[in-house]
Phi, psi and omega in degrees: 000130180261131181256121177256134180234131176267150176295151181304321182298325178290324182281313187272335183087175179286122185295341181272338184220331183270165174282136177222258178263076180103201182288147177289156179290328180230091181295150179281102185299320181297316179294320178298316179297317180298314181293323178296315178298319179297315179297319179297318177298319182299326181262006174088013177267158176301142183285350179297134179290147177297162181297148179292157177302325179295316179295319178298317180297315181297322177295316180295318179296319178296322178294317178297317178299318179298316180295322178293321180294327181269356179086007179292329176233150180285147174217163179133185185243020179294142177299153182305320183296337180268354182264155175294131183287349182244145177290158178295151181242157180259009181276145174280134181193000000 
């Protein structure tokens, strides 16, 4: 019986980028984006990648600023005890 042995690097993969024992320490971002677009196309979704977390945060921050500027939400530095405990409502009453 002949015993063949592979080097550890061949079995485990490159610890910095390949899969070995679990997720790699540094995933290949380009490959992840390509696979995500391919998967989205396969299930019938637009291949455009979703917005980055930074872009989502900036949009949300811009919306809050817009609401504060128009008075839809309270802003300022008044202590909590001096503020109305309920948000403003748009109901007539």
